[in-house]
N, C-alpha and C positions, 0 to 999 in steps of 0.2 A: 305063450299069452291067453291066444287061440283055444286051447287046450282046456286051461281054466274056466275061459268064458263057459267054454261048452258042457265041462263040470258041474257049473253053479245052475245053466237054465236045465240041468237033466234032475238038477238035485231038488230046484226052484218048482217044477210043476210035480214034483211028488205030492198024494196026497200029505204025508205025515207032514213032509215041510209046511203045505200050507197051513196044517192044523197049528201046529209048534206056533207061525206066525200068527194064526188068529187068537191065539191064547195069551200069546206076549201082549198085542193090540187090547187085547181086550182087559188085564190087567192094567194096561198102563191109565185106558180109559177109568176103570174102576177107581185106583189112585187118585186121577187130580177130579174125581166126582169126589170123594169121601174128603179129600185138602180143600174142597171147593165146599164145602157143605161144612165141615168146621170151619171155616174162615168165614163164613155168612153168620152160624152160631155164637160166635165169639163176638162178630160185628154188634148183635142183636142183644147181647148182654152187655158189652161197654155204651150199646147209646141208653139200653134201661138203666145201669146204675146213675150215668152222665143224668139223664132226666130224674132221678130220683134223687140224686145230691143236689141238682138246681132247683128242684119243686122245696126240699128239706131245706135251703138257701131262702127261698122266695116266701114262705110261710114264717122262716128269723124275721124275716127285716118287716115282713108286713106286723109279727109280733112286737117288736119293738118300735113300730112306728103308732102301734095303738097303745103302748107303753107311756110312750110319749106325748098322749090323747088323752091321758086319763084313765084310760078302760080298767078296766079288773084284776086281775090274775083269772079269775075264771069267767069272767065275758070272754076275753083271748084264747082263753083252751075252748071254748064252748065254738065260738066263730074260726078260728085256724085248726083245729085237728091235733093241735100239738098238747103235750100234757101239762100237767101244773107245775113239775121239778124242771122242764125245758125252760116255762117261762117264765120264771123263777130264779135262772140261773144266768140268761136275757137282762131279766130285771137287775141281775147284780153286777152284771158288766156295764151296762149304761151308767153306772153312778160312780 
């Protein structure tokens, strides 16, 4: 056992061994950084899509309320940002 420990200590102080260990650690660090970056980007995209969907649903709900209140399709399109075809589809589902 003592012989193995001595062999390890001799090898581990060599510049080649230290350089190989440094490169392994650098590779692990780079991989972890890349994974963290990919995860953050994925979360950002997911949140953006969720917000876009939520905003679209909100505009649709406002358009439905405006239809019920007697606004014209053109007025709703102008105020909500929804296109006329979408508003007409919403109007059809209201009846």
